[in-house]
C-alpha positions in Angstrom: 74.8 76.9 -55.6 71.2 76.4 -54.6 68.8 75.9 -57.6 66.3 78.1 -55.7 68.7 81.0 -56.0 69.2 80.5 -59.7 65.5 80.1 -60.4 64.7 83.2 -58.3 67.2 85.4 -60.2 66.2 83.9 -63.5 62.6 84.8 -62.9 63.6 88.3 -61.9 65.5 88.7 -65.1 62.7 87.5 -67.2 60.2 89.8 -65.5 62.6 92.7 -66.2 62.9 91.7 -69.8 59.1 91.5 -70.1 58.8 95.0 -68.8 61.4 96.2 -71.3 59.4 94.6 -74.2 56.3 96.5 -73.1 58.1 99.7 -72.5 60.0 99.3 -75.8 56.8 99.0 -77.8 54.9 102.0 -76.4 57.9 104.3 -76.0 58.7 104.6 -79.7 55.0 104.8 -80.7 54.5 107.7 -78.3 57.6 109.5 -79.7 56.7 108.8 -83.3 53.0 109.0 -83.9 53.0 108.7 -87.7 56.3 107.1 -89.0 55.0 106.9 -92.6 54.4 110.6 -92.7 57.8 111.3 -91.3 59.7 108.9 -93.5 58.0 110.1 -96.7 57.7 113.7 -95.9 57.9 116.0 -98.9 56.4 113.3 -101.2 52.9 113.4 -102.5 51.4 110.0 -101.5 48.0 108.9 -102.4 45.7 107.5 -99.8 46.1 104.0 -101.3 49.9 104.3 -101.2 49.8 105.5 -97.6 47.5 102.6 -96.6 49.8 100.1 -98.3 52.9 101.5 -96.5 51.0 101.5 -93.2 50.2 97.8 -93.7 53.7 96.9 -94.9 55.3 98.4 -91.8 52.7 96.8 -89.4 51.2 100.1 -88.3 47.6 99.2 -89.2 45.1 98.3 -86.5 44.7 99.5 -82.9 47.6 99.9 -80.6 46.6 96.8 -78.7 46.5 94.8 -82.0 49.9 96.2 -82.9 51.3 95.3 -79.5 50.0 91.7 -79.7 51.5 91.3 -83.2 54.8 92.8 -81.9 55.0 90.4 -79.0 54.4 87.4 -81.3 57.0 88.6 -83.8 59.5 89.3 -81.0 59.2 85.8 -79.7 60.1 84.6 -83.2 63.1 87.0 -83.4 61.2 89.0 -86.0 61.9 92.7 -85.1 60.3 94.1 -88.2 61.8 95.7 -91.3 64.0 98.8 -91.4 62.3 101.9 -92.8 65.5 102.9 -94.5 66.9 99.7 -96.0 63.6 97.6 -96.0 65.7 94.7 -94.7 64.8 92.6 -91.6 66.0 94.4 -88.5 67.3 91.2 -86.9 69.5 90.5 -90.0 70.8 94.0 -89.8 71.7 93.6 -86.1 73.3 90.2 -86.6 75.4 91.7 -89.5 76.6 94.7 -87.5 77.0 93.0 -84.0 80.5 91.4 -84.7 82.1 94.8 -85.3 80.8 96.1 -82.0 81.6 92.9 -80.1 85.2 93.0 -81.4 85.7 96.7 -80.6 84.0 97.0 -77.2 85.0 93.5 -76.2 88.7 94.2 -76.7 88.4 97.5 -75.0 86.5 96.0 -72.0 89.2 93.3 -71.5 92.1 95.8 -71.8 90.5 98.3 -69.5 89.8 95.6 -66.9 93.3 94.2 -67.0 95.2 97.5 -66.9 92.7 99.2 -64.6 93.0 96.3 -62.1 96.8 96.4 -62.2 96.8 100.2 -61.6 94.4 99.7 -58.7 96.6 97.1 -57.1 99.7 99.3 -57.3 97.8 102.3 -56.1 96.3 100.5 -53.1 99.6 98.8 -52.1 101.4 102.1 -52.2 98.5 104.2 -50.9 99.1 107.8 -50.0 102.4 107.8 -52.1 103.2 109.8 -55.2 102.4 106.7 -57.3 99.0 106.4 -55.8 98.2 110.1 -56.3 99.5 110.2 -59.8 97.7 107.0 -61.0 94.5 108.0 -59.4 94.6 111.5 -60.8 95.3 110.3 -64.3 92.8 107.5 -64.4 90.0 109.7 -62.9 90.8 112.5 -65.3 90.4 110.1 -68.2 87.3 108.6 -66.7 85.7 112.1 -66.3 86.3 113.0 -70.0 83.5 112.5 -72.4 84.6 109.5 -74.6 83.6 111.3 -77.8 85.9 114.2 -76.9 88.8 111.9 -76.0 88.2 110.1 -79.3 88.4 113.4 -81.2 91.7 114.2 -79.5 93.2 110.9 -80.4 91.8 111.1 -84.0 93.1 114.7 -84.5 96.6 113.9 -83.2 97.4 110.3 -84.2 95.3 110.0 -87.4 95.2 113.6 -88.9 98.4 115.3 -87.6 100.8 112.3 -87.5 99.0 110.0 -90.0 99.8 106.9 -88.0 96.3 105.5 -88.1 93.3 105.5 -90.5 90.7 108.2 -89.8 87.8 105.7 -89.8 86.2 102.6 -91.1 87.0 98.9 -90.3 89.3 98.2 -93.2 90.9 99.8 -96.2 88.3 99.7 -99.0 91.1 99.7 -101.7 93.0 96.8 -100.1 92.8 93.3 -101.5 94.2 91.7 -98.4 92.7 88.5 -97.1 93.3 86.2 -94.1 96.0 87.4 -91.7 96.7 90.5 -93.8 93.1 91.5 -93.6 93.1 90.9 -89.8 96.1 93.2 -89.4 94.4 95.9 -91.4 91.3 95.6 -89.2 93.4 95.7 -86.1 95.1 98.9 -87.4 91.7 100.5 -87.9 90.5 99.4 -84.5 93.5 100.8 -82.6 92.3 104.3 -82.0 88.6 103.6 -81.2 89.7 100.7 -78.9 92.3 103.0 -77.2 89.6 105.6 -76.7 87.3 103.2 -74.9 90.1 101.6 -72.9 91.4 104.9 -71.6 87.9 106.1 -70.8 87.1 103.2 -68.5 90.5 102.6 -66.8 89.4 104.7 -63.9 86.4 102.6 -63.1 88.4 99.4 -62.6 91.3 101.1 -60.9 89.1 102.9 -58.4 87.1 99.7 -57.5 90.2 97.6 -57.2 92.0 100.2 -55.1 89.1 100.5 -52.7 88.6 96.7 -52.5 92.2 96.0 -51.9 92.6 98.7 -49.2 89.6 97.1 -47.3 91.1 93.6 -47.7 94.5 94.8 -46.4 92.9 95.6 -43.0 91.9 91.9 -42.5 93.5 90.0 -39.6 94.7 87.1 -41.7 97.0 89.4 -43.7 98.6 90.6 -40.4 99.0 87.0 -39.4 100.7 86.2 -42.7 103.2 89.0 -42.2 103.8 87.9 -38.6 104.8 84.5 -40.0 107.5 86.1 -42.0 105.8 86.0 -45.4 107.2 88.6 -47.8 104.9 91.5 -48.7 104.8 90.5 -52.4 103.6 87.0 -51.5 101.1 88.4 -49.0 99.7 90.7 -51.7 99.7 88.2 -54.6 98.6 85.0 -52.7 96.2 86.4 -50.2 95.2 90.1 -50.6 94.6 90.4 -54.4 92.6 87.2 -54.9 90.2 88.1 -52.1 89.9 91.7 -53.3 89.0 90.7 -56.9 85.4 89.9 -56.1 83.9 93.3 -56.8 86.1 93.6 -60.0 84.9 90.2 -61.2 81.3 91.2 -60.9 82.0 94.6 -62.5 83.5 92.9 -65.5 80.4 90.7 -65.9 78.1 93.7 -65.6 80.2 95.8 -68.1 80.1 93.0 -70.6 76.3 93.6 -70.8 77.2 96.8 -72.5 79.3 95.1 -75.2 76.4 94.9 -77.7 75.3 98.4 -77.0 78.7 99.6 -77.9 79.7 103.2 -77.8 77.5 105.3 -80.0 79.6 108.4 -80.0 83.0 106.6 -80.5 81.7 104.4 -83.3 80.2 107.5 -85.0 83.4 109.5 -84.7 85.5 106.7 -86.1 82.9 105.5 -88.7 83.1 102.0 -87.1 80.3 100.0 -88.7 78.8 98.5 -85.6 75.6 98.8 -83.6 76.6 102.2 -82.2 76.9 103.7 -85.6 73.6 101.9 -86.6 71.9 103.6 -83.7 73.1 107.0 -84.8 72.0 106.4 -88.3 68.6 105.1 -87.2 68.1 108.3 -85.1 68.5 110.4 -88.3 65.6 108.7 -90.0 64.0 108.2 -87.6 64.0 104.4 -88.3 61.5 103.2 -85.7 61.8 99.4 -86.2 65.6 99.6 -86.1 65.6 101.7 -82.9 63.1 99.4 -81.3 65.2 96.4 -82.2 68.5 97.9 -81.0 67.0 99.1 -77.8 65.6 95.6 -77.1 68.9 93.8 -77.9 70.9 96.3 -75.8 68.5 95.8 -72.8 68.5 92.0 -73.1 72.3 92.0 -73.1 72.4 94.1 -70.0 69.8 92.0 -68.2 71.5 88.8 -69.1 75.0 89.8 -68.0 73.6 91.3 -64.8 72.0 87.9 -64.2 75.5 86.3 -64.8 77.1 88.8 -62.4 74.5 87.9 -59.7 75.3 84.2 -60.1 79.1 84.9 -60.1 78.8 86.9 -56.9 76.8 84.1 -55.2 79.3 81.5 -56.4 82.4 83.5 -55.3 81.1 84.8 -52.0 79.7 82.2 -49.7 78.3 84.9 -47.4 75.7 85.8 -50.0 74.4 82.2 -50.1 73.6 82.3 -46.4 72.2 85.8 -46.3 
């Protein structure tokens, strides 16, 4: 891969991130003009107390001075202090990120694997009952709001049948450690992970189906069949590997949303990750926490889009010469 391509795409990603930093600062200050008044509404604050809180939260000075301070702090991974907990936002994000990475990461892998397999079967048997049934089911699931699908699974499997916990990441009354604790967490993760997996099966199935149908029209597959190669070998050795390119880049792009998580699903299942933290920050409103989460989510999406671009160039020689 040409270093020029890598440098060009890296500079483009950095420019996008710089825009996000500027947008992130001014957006929340336009939405919330006086966070101190909002946070301490209903309390009788003296002017001295109000000034002290304003300085403590870095809201003193002009907008330009605040912006310059914000940029300097952001470069040092200092995203301010939460209005609610008074803890550093970066520490809060680092503390909650593993739960979201585990939940959405598992869901992304499962949806990619099963969605791709469904797409392969649907494409290879296109216009059959199998194709119609699989496409209908996956597209129906994909069209459902994930919070509604989550509530259905929660109501049936957790409330009605009692097979799974109704929320949380582990049993607070349990004293399990090690492998036992891991099993308990996996038990709690089952329903939210199933919700996200089912919700995004259709995306991978549809992309894989379309890509494989296009690939099946290529002349080299006709030649392989003419040589007497069985259909299964033609599909597995030639058609599927060449049709995986769009799915591979889709996986890389979707991993950019791992840190952002699923706000609605985490809230429904009380999963203590970044999605639930976003919901709670909106209730405040907790301006520094919202700013920090928005910046981290955006940076993750930008980074994995950059990775997807490089993957596409590496996997498809035609892009390098375009």
